[in-house]
RODO-2510 file (C-alpha; in nm, 4 decimals, decimal comma):
residues 402
     n   res          X          Y          Z
     1     m    12,1126    10,6377    11,4177
     2     l    11,9907    10,2884    11,3371
     3     q    11,9075    10,0974    11,6549
     4     y    11,7951     9,7370    11,6187
     5     i    11,4890     9,6385    11,8194
     6     t    11,6677     9,3932    12,0518
     7     a    12,0094     9,2660    12,1484
     8     l    12,1479     8,9653    11,9633
     9     p    12,1176     8,6167    12,1139
    10     s    12,3312     8,5360    12,4156
    11     p    12,6446     8,3193    12,3872
    12     a    12,4655     8,0563    12,5971
    13     w    12,1812     8,0294    12,3442
    14     e    12,4238     8,0322    12,0526
    15     q    12,6210     7,7410    12,1950
    16     t    12,3313     7,5253    12,3147
    17     f    12,2156     7,2427    12,0882
    18     p    11,9770     7,0866    12,0285
    19     r    11,7481     7,3868    12,0481
    20     s    11,3940     7,3245    12,1653
    21     v    11,1558     7,4888    11,9177
    22     v    10,7938     7,5977    11,9452
    23     l    10,6531     7,6377    11,5940
    24     l    10,3402     7,8518    11,5731
    25     g    10,1756     7,8271    11,2317
    26     s    10,3244     7,4876    11,1520
    27     t    10,0763     7,3996    10,8755
    28     g    10,1357     7,7143    10,6680
    29     s    10,4088     7,7625    10,4095
    30     i    10,6578     7,9040    10,6635
    31     g    10,5849     7,6239    10,9075
    32     v    10,6261     7,3517    10,6457
    33     s    10,9569     7,5047    10,5326
    34     t    11,0751     7,5245    10,8934
    35     l    11,0100     7,1561    10,9515
    36     r    11,2028     7,0722    10,6349
    37     i    11,5040     7,2538    10,7830
    38     i    11,4653     7,0784    11,1179
    39     e    11,4406     6,7441    10,9423
    40     r    11,7614     6,8238    10,7570
    41     h    11,9458     6,8912    11,0861
    42     p    11,7853     6,6644    11,3475
    43     d    12,0871     6,6927    11,5772
    44     l    12,0361     7,0700    11,6114
    45     f    11,6668     7,0888    11,7038
    46     t    11,3909     6,9234    11,9006
    47     v    11,0260     7,0047    11,8329
    48     t    10,8609     7,0989    12,1609
    49     a    10,5282     7,2234    12,0234
    50     l    10,3401     7,2533    11,6954
    51     a    10,0388     7,4799    11,6483
    52     g     9,8577     7,4567    11,3185
    53     g     9,5314     7,6468    11,3186
    54     r     9,2487     7,4839    11,1256
    55     n     9,4365     7,2428    10,8994
    56     i     9,3813     6,9424    11,1239
    57     e     9,4802     6,6876    10,8585
    58     r     9,8232     6,8413    10,8040
    59     l     9,8761     6,9035    11,1743
    60     t     9,7958     6,5383    11,2409
    61     e    10,0625     6,4314    10,9908
    62     q    10,3167     6,6667    11,1483
    63     a    10,2287     6,5538    11,4999
    64     l    10,2732     6,1874    11,4109
    65     r    10,6085     6,2614    11,2440
    66     w    10,7544     6,4713    11,5292
    67     r    10,5491     6,3646    11,8329
    68     p    10,5984     6,6856    12,0301
    69     p    10,4607     6,6939    12,3858
    70     y    10,2401     6,9948    12,3017
    71     l    10,0048     7,0772    12,0136
    72     g     9,7870     7,3793    11,9438
    73     v     9,4754     7,4468    11,7345
    74     q     9,2414     7,7432    11,6919
    75     t     8,9123     7,5938    11,8140
    76     e     8,7701     7,3412    12,0576
    77     e     8,6234     7,1536    11,7609
    78     g     8,9707     7,1321    11,6139
    79     r     9,1084     7,0009    11,9399
    80     a     8,8499     6,7229    11,9487
    81     a     8,9190     6,6303    11,5842
    82     l     9,2949     6,6276    11,6380
    83     c     9,2657     6,4166    11,9525
    84     a     9,0523     6,1635    11,7648
    85     n     9,3193     6,1369    11,4938
    86     l     9,6045     6,0503    11,7307
    87     p     9,6900     5,6926    11,8336
    88     a     9,6506     5,5668    12,1882
    89     d    10,0267     5,5589    12,2458
    90     y    10,0661     5,9318    12,1755
    91     r     9,8716     6,1709    12,3975
    92     p    10,0228     6,5200    12,3928
    93     e     9,8721     6,8183    12,5691
    94     i     9,6518     6,9978    12,3144
    95     v     9,5655     7,3653    12,3670
    96     a     9,3188     7,5799    12,1744
    97     g     9,2693     7,9457    12,0874
    98     p     9,4795     8,2570    12,1435
    99     q     9,5439     8,1803    12,5102
   100     g     9,6606     7,8319    12,4188
   101     y     9,9027     7,9666    12,1585
   102     a    10,0352     8,2144    12,4139
   103     a    10,0911     7,9331    12,6619
   104     l    10,2945     7,7405    12,4038
   105     a    10,5026     8,0490    12,3250
   106     a    10,5987     8,0816    12,6917
   107     l    10,6785     7,7149    12,7644
   108     p    10,9739     7,7060    13,0084
   109     e    11,1371     7,4111    12,8296
   110     a    11,1478     7,5930    12,4928
   111     s    11,4386     7,8211    12,4026
   112     t    11,3196     7,9300    12,0585
   113     v    10,9801     8,0335    11,9228
   114     l    10,9142     8,0617    11,5506
   115     s    10,6113     8,2891    11,5201
   116     a    10,4490     8,2263    11,1816
   117     q    10,0782     8,2712    11,2446
   118     m     9,8948     8,4784    10,9864
   119     g     9,7764     8,8294    11,0597
   120     a     9,6851     9,0072    11,3804
   121     a     9,6037     8,6725    11,5410
   122     g     9,9769     8,6168    11,5859
   123     l    10,0343     8,9134    11,8179
   124     r     9,9261     8,7556    12,1478
   125     a    10,1648     8,4605    12,1106
   126     t    10,4537     8,6825    12,0003
   127     w    10,3854     8,9017    12,3030
   128     a    10,3886     8,5979    12,5337
   129     a    10,7197     8,4791    12,3879
   130     a    10,8725     8,8251    12,4342
   131     r    10,7481     8,8501    12,7915
   132     a    10,9030     8,5073    12,8625
   133     g    11,2416     8,6209    12,7257
   134     k    11,2545     8,3802    12,4311
   135     v    11,4553     8,4015    12,1116
   136     i    11,1790     8,4775    11,8619
   137     c    11,2252     8,3964    11,4947
   138     l    10,9595     8,6377    11,3721
   139     a    10,7637     8,5684    11,0547
   140     n    10,4467     8,7413    11,1776
   141     k    10,5030     9,0992    11,0613
   142     e    10,1698     9,2087    11,2065
   143     s    10,3130     9,1742    11,5589
   144     l    10,5400     9,4700    11,4869
   145     v    10,2839     9,6596    11,2798
   146     l    10,0378     9,6526    11,5698
   147     a    10,2724     9,6758    11,8679
   148     g    10,6243     9,7518    11,7510
   149     a    10,7124    10,0150    12,0092
   150     m    10,5594     9,8136    12,2930
   151     l    10,7462     9,5001    12,1858
   152     r    11,0740     9,6952    12,1726
   153     d    11,0184     9,8033    12,5325
   154     l    10,9042     9,4577    12,6443
   155     c    11,2068     9,2856    12,4914
   156     t    11,4384     9,5354    12,6595
   157     r    11,2859     9,4483    12,9975
   158     s    11,2673     9,0695    12,9475
   159     g    11,5865     9,0078    12,7491
   160     a    11,3928     8,8548    12,4599
   161     v    11,5517     8,8536    12,1153
   162     i    11,3833     8,9069    11,7778
   163     l    11,5414     8,7634    11,4636
   164     p    11,3630     8,8634    11,1391
   165     v    11,2372     8,5814    10,9143
   166     d    11,0702     8,7976    10,6465
   167     s    11,3076     8,7699    10,3504
   168     e    11,3425     9,1468    10,3094
   169     h    11,4148     9,2216    10,6734
   170     n    11,6418     8,9218    10,7002
   171     a    11,8384     9,0524    10,4007
   172     i    11,8806     9,3892    10,5724
   173     f    11,9777     9,2139    10,8959
   174     q    12,2505     9,0282    10,7068
   175     g    12,3676     9,3467    10,5350
   176     l    12,4191     9,5151    10,8721
   177     q    12,6365     9,2487    11,0302
   178     g    12,9850     9,3722    11,1145
   179     r    12,9065     9,7319    11,0171
   180     d    12,8769    10,0451    11,2295
   181     p    12,5048    10,1354    11,2589
   182     a    12,6011    10,5041    11,2570
   183     t    12,7174    10,4699    10,8956
   184     v    12,3784    10,3502    10,7647
   185     k    12,2183    10,6116    10,5414
   186     r    11,9001    10,4196    10,4612
   187     i    11,7612    10,0736    10,3993
   188     i    11,5845     9,9683    10,0784
   189     l    11,3173     9,6991    10,0657
   190     t    11,2647     9,5223     9,7349
   191     a    10,9218     9,4219     9,6047
   192     s    10,8382     9,1793     9,3254
   193     g    10,5533     9,3978     9,2032
   194     g    10,3240     9,0948     9,2170
   195     p    10,1167     8,9710     8,9223
   196     f     9,9932     9,3181     8,8213
   197     r    10,3153     9,5154     8,7863
   198     g    10,2744     9,7757     8,5125
   199     k     9,8935     9,7593     8,5116
   200     d     9,6828    10,0729     8,5551
   201     r     9,3893    10,1388     8,7861
   202     a     9,1311    10,0648     8,5161
   203     f     9,2724     9,7167     8,4674
   204     l     9,3091     9,6555     8,8412
   205     a     8,9421     9,7352     8,8934
   206     t     8,8548     9,4286     8,6829
   207     v     9,0862     9,1623     8,8272
   208     t     8,9571     8,8461     8,9912
   209     p     9,0839     8,6649     9,3003
   210     q     9,2130     8,3870     9,0761
   211     q     9,4288     8,6339     8,8835
   212     a     9,5553     8,8001     9,2000
   213     l     9,6589     8,4664     9,3515
   214     k     9,9031     8,3913     9,0689
   215     h    10,2239     8,5298     9,2149
   216     p    10,5085     8,5193     8,9611
   217     n    10,7902     8,4227     9,2016
   218     w    10,6771     8,3076     9,5460
   219     s    10,4524     8,0310     9,6774
   220     m    10,2592     8,1795     9,9713
   221     g     9,9237     8,1667    10,1445
   222     a     9,6212     8,3387     9,9916
   223     k     9,6138     8,6444    10,2177
   224     i     9,9806     8,7383    10,1803
   225     t     9,9605     8,6752     9,8048
   226     i     9,6769     8,9275     9,7730
   227     d     9,8766     9,1697     9,9889
   228     s    10,1667     9,1285     9,7478
   229     a     9,9380     9,2001     9,4522
   230     s     9,8091     9,5212     9,6156
   231     m    10,1565     9,6126     9,7552
   232     m    10,0059     9,6283    10,1045
   233     n    10,2538     9,3580    10,1996
   234     k    10,5340     9,6040    10,1225
   235     g    10,3524     9,8739    10,3151
   236     l    10,3318     9,6487    10,6208
   237     e    10,7003     9,5673    10,5756
   238     v    10,7895     9,9382    10,5771
   239     i    10,6141     9,9692    10,9147
   240     e    10,7898     9,6524    11,0318
   241     a    11,1272     9,7904    10,9202
   242     h    11,0590    10,1151    11,1065
   243     h    11,0179     9,9207    11,4309
   244     l    11,2914     9,6641    11,3693
   245     y    11,5616     9,9137    11,2801
   246     g    11,4434    10,2324    11,4497
   247     l    11,4541    10,4383    11,1297
   248     p    11,2070    10,7080    11,0190
   249     p    11,0047    10,6407    10,7014
   250     e    11,2144    10,8800    10,4903
   251     r    11,5124    10,6466    10,5455
   252     i    11,3219    10,3361    10,4347
   253     g    11,3050    10,3048    10,0565
   254     v    11,1150    10,0636     9,8326
   255     l    11,2195     9,9460     9,4859
   256     v    11,0282     9,7086     9,2608
   257     h    11,2586     9,4237     9,1577
   258     p    11,0566     9,1786     8,9439
   259     q    11,3158     8,8987     8,9536
   260     s    11,2996     8,8677     9,3370
   261     l    11,6662     8,7698     9,3571
   262     v    11,7973     9,0717     9,5499
   263     h    11,5986     9,0547     9,8703
   264     s    11,6845     9,4032    10,0037
   265     l    11,9730     9,6466    10,0391
   266     v    12,1495     9,8672    10,2928
   267     e    12,2902    10,2001    10,1749
   268     y    12,5890    10,3350    10,3681
   269     a    12,7212    10,6866    10,4168
   270     d    12,9965    10,6369    10,1574
   271     g    12,7365    10,5609     9,8890
   272     s    12,7975    10,1856     9,8834
   273     l    12,5085     9,9398     9,8740
   274     m    12,5150     9,6041    10,0510
   275     a    12,2701     9,3761     9,8728
   276     q    12,1692     9,0274     9,9813
   277     a    12,0836     8,7984     9,6900
   278     g    11,9667     8,4402     9,6775
   279     t    11,7239     8,1895     9,5319
   280     p    11,3690     8,2989     9,6261
   281     d    11,3055     8,0293     9,8865
   282     m    11,1946     8,1034    10,2425
   283     r    11,4098     7,8230    10,3798
   284     l    11,7109     8,0559    10,3510
   285     p    11,5942     8,3298    10,5918
   286     i    11,4293     8,0741    10,8208
   287     a    11,7529     7,8777    10,8501
   288     y    11,9549     8,1956    10,9005
   289     c    11,7493     8,2747    11,2121
   290     l    11,6853     7,9246    11,3407
   291     e    12,0511     7,8192    11,3164
   292     w    12,2107     8,1524    11,4195
   293     p    12,5095     8,2011    11,4242
   294     l    12,5736     7,8893    11,2145
   295     c    12,5547     7,8894    10,8352
   296     l    12,4408     7,5455    10,7206
   297     d    12,2881     7,3881    10,4120
   298     a    11,9165     7,4684    10,4026
   299     g    11,8474     7,2457    10,1033
   300     v    11,8151     7,5408     9,8656
   301     p    12,0106     7,5408     9,5371
   302     p    12,2513     7,8353     9,5071
   303     l    12,1585     8,1293     9,2891
   304     d    12,2964     8,0978     8,9354
   305     l    12,3736     8,4593     8,8518
   306     a    12,4921     8,3786     8,5005
   307     g    12,1646     8,2059     8,4271
   308     a    11,9473     8,4571     8,6075
   309     g    11,9583     8,7173     8,3323
   310     a    11,9255     9,0901     8,3865
   311     l    11,8325     9,2296     8,7259
   312     t    11,6075     9,5357     8,7051
   313     f    11,4796     9,7885     8,9580
   314     e    11,2107    10,0554     8,9328
   315     e    11,0137    10,2934     9,1508
   316     p    10,6731    10,1664     9,2688
   317     d    10,3606    10,3019     9,0975
   318     l    10,1854    10,4698     9,3898
   319     l     9,8879    10,5824     9,1802
   320     s     9,7891    10,2281     9,0859
   321     f     9,9043    10,0752     9,4150
   322     p     9,8083    10,3258     9,6882
   323     c     9,8356    10,0751     9,9746
   324     l    10,2063    10,1483    10,0096
   325     d    10,1400    10,5163    10,0795
   326     l     9,8501    10,4319    10,3101
   327     a    10,0873    10,2274    10,5228
   328     r    10,3511    10,5005    10,5276
   329     r    10,0825    10,7440    10,6400
   330     t    10,0465    10,5572    10,9695
   331     i    10,4124    10,5793    11,0773
   332     g    10,4689    10,8418    11,3431
   333     s    10,0957    10,9118    11,3718
   334     g    10,0355    10,7223    11,6946
   335     t     9,9570    10,3575    11,7576
   336     a     9,5885    10,3572    11,6573
   337     l     9,6357    10,4047    11,2822
   338     p     9,8599    10,0994    11,2188
   339     v     9,6090     9,8787    11,4040
   340     t     9,3253    10,0279    11,1986
   341     l     9,5185     9,9858    10,8735
   342     n     9,5916     9,6193    10,9353
   343     a     9,2414     9,5286    11,0533
   344     a     9,0766     9,7050    10,7593
   345     n     9,3109     9,5325    10,5177
   346     e     9,2484     9,1857    10,6608
   347     v     8,8716     9,2298    10,6373
   348     a     8,8901     9,3776    10,2866
   349     v     9,1185     9,1023    10,1561
   350     a     8,8870     8,8337    10,2942
   351     a     8,5910     9,0040    10,1235
   352     f     8,7798     9,0262     9,7942
   353     l     8,8743     8,6571     9,8091
   354     a     8,5078     8,5776     9,8726
   355     g     8,4061     8,7774     9,5633
   356     r     8,2156     9,0394     9,7636
   357     i     8,4223     9,3451     9,6616
   358     g     8,6580     9,4444     9,3819
   359     f     9,0356     9,4619     9,4017
   360     m     9,0492     9,8426     9,4103
   361     d     8,7902     9,8464     9,6891
   362     i     9,0670     9,7181     9,9170
   363     p     9,2654    10,0459     9,9325
   364     d     8,9430    10,2496     9,9287
   365     l     8,8145    10,0719    10,2402
   366     i     9,1492    10,1060    10,4158
   367     a     9,1667    10,4796    10,3431
   368     r     8,8094    10,5230    10,4680
   369     a     8,8934    10,3348    10,7887
   370     l     9,1989    10,5507    10,8516
   371     d     8,9952    10,8683    10,7963
   372     a     8,7264    10,7422    11,0358
   373     c     8,9664    10,6379    11,3116
   374     a     8,9131    10,8566    11,6167
   375     a     9,0217    10,6028    11,8766
   376     p     9,2808    10,6918    12,1415
   377     d     9,6199    10,5318    12,0931
   378     p     9,6310    10,1809    12,2410
   379     v     9,8636    10,1474    12,5390
   380     s     9,8178     9,7758    12,6078
   381     l     9,7684     9,4465    12,4297
   382     e     9,4013     9,4526    12,5287
   383     d     9,3602     9,8016    12,3815
   384     i     9,5079     9,6827    12,0525
   385     e     9,2763     9,3832    12,0384
   386     a     8,9726     9,5997    12,1169
   387     l     9,0535     9,8502    11,8410
   388     d     9,1257     9,5665    11,5992
   389     h     8,7828     9,4158    11,6744
   390     e     8,6037     9,7490    11,6483
   391     t     8,7652     9,8253    11,3105
   392     r     8,6744     9,4845    11,1710
   393     l     8,3100     9,5370    11,2647
   394     r     8,3032     9,8857    11,1094
   395     v     8,4624     9,7790    10,7806
   396     g     8,2405     9,4707    10,7704
   397     r     7,9323     9,6944    10,7902
   398     w     8,0640     9,9058    10,5049
   399     i     8,1199     9,5971    10,2919
   400     e     7,7618     9,4855    10,3492
   401     k     7,6520     9,8066    10,1764
   402     v     7,8891     9,7796     9,8765
***
């Protein structure tokens, strides 16, 4: 039976406004959209901390607008640059690196953490928020890919709550509300198909980073856009769905839906499908989590179904886009393979963006890394980070020889 990863938020959290928010990944597309929602409803939220990685210019602008008491950056150099940009009358505490992000995620004065860092780097802060019993609006899918079972256990012990920000998982979350989990037959994630839908392997072997970055429907960061083009993003989301909803991979379907208007579906025992549709704008799922259980204007125009045209669905092409099957291969095969999959993908995508390998080298390197993985299953956060590091080094050496 479907079993969601955590309990829902407590009545006390639901009724307490303004909510104090820690926003990790504030300078990325999710972070910028989140601040637009907060600005739209200033009576509902206070910004306790902003952490923005390496984009010091944007983080400076955000810090001056919101003046939170805490800021976070990735490096000591970034901390020095940010401090130099701030006026004398505003001196927040500025932390740096993974430990700094984790400290922000566990701040006692914050009730809500929006985890939107990119990649495996987001796990440590998500872990800290879960250990501190926070309500976590989760946009960092890698946290569940790398440590889903451990996070489920940790949240059970701490009372932390996870609300899914990814549009597909948020759509499923909405489709489950008010329904008996025992009646769920399967869940179906939709995928846009990216810029190369319908292309064969011969064509894909020739594509450039510039072509792969032209997503037809969504505006996202470079790494996730490449993952969408290779369908690894959907593979990671299948793993994420497995941990969020406690379902085996055979009960998690994927359909390519080029229009990106139906964000995912839940199929029930009677054969009915509950589909969540909306304008493709991340402010909708962000607001759904951030404002739970309220339903307020997120600044997104409603979907015009009459003007949208035909909605189509098709099975994914697993021959041309093998990353989806590579991800499925890791489910139920221990905790080492998902860590290896994600690390190999992150290194391969970075190499492709740098022009060092071809597009179809991405799945080849991932498959090779999975075949080479002989590590014991990680049983701690430190084990996960060690295997992640080891895999990155191995795949990096392979790329040097390509």
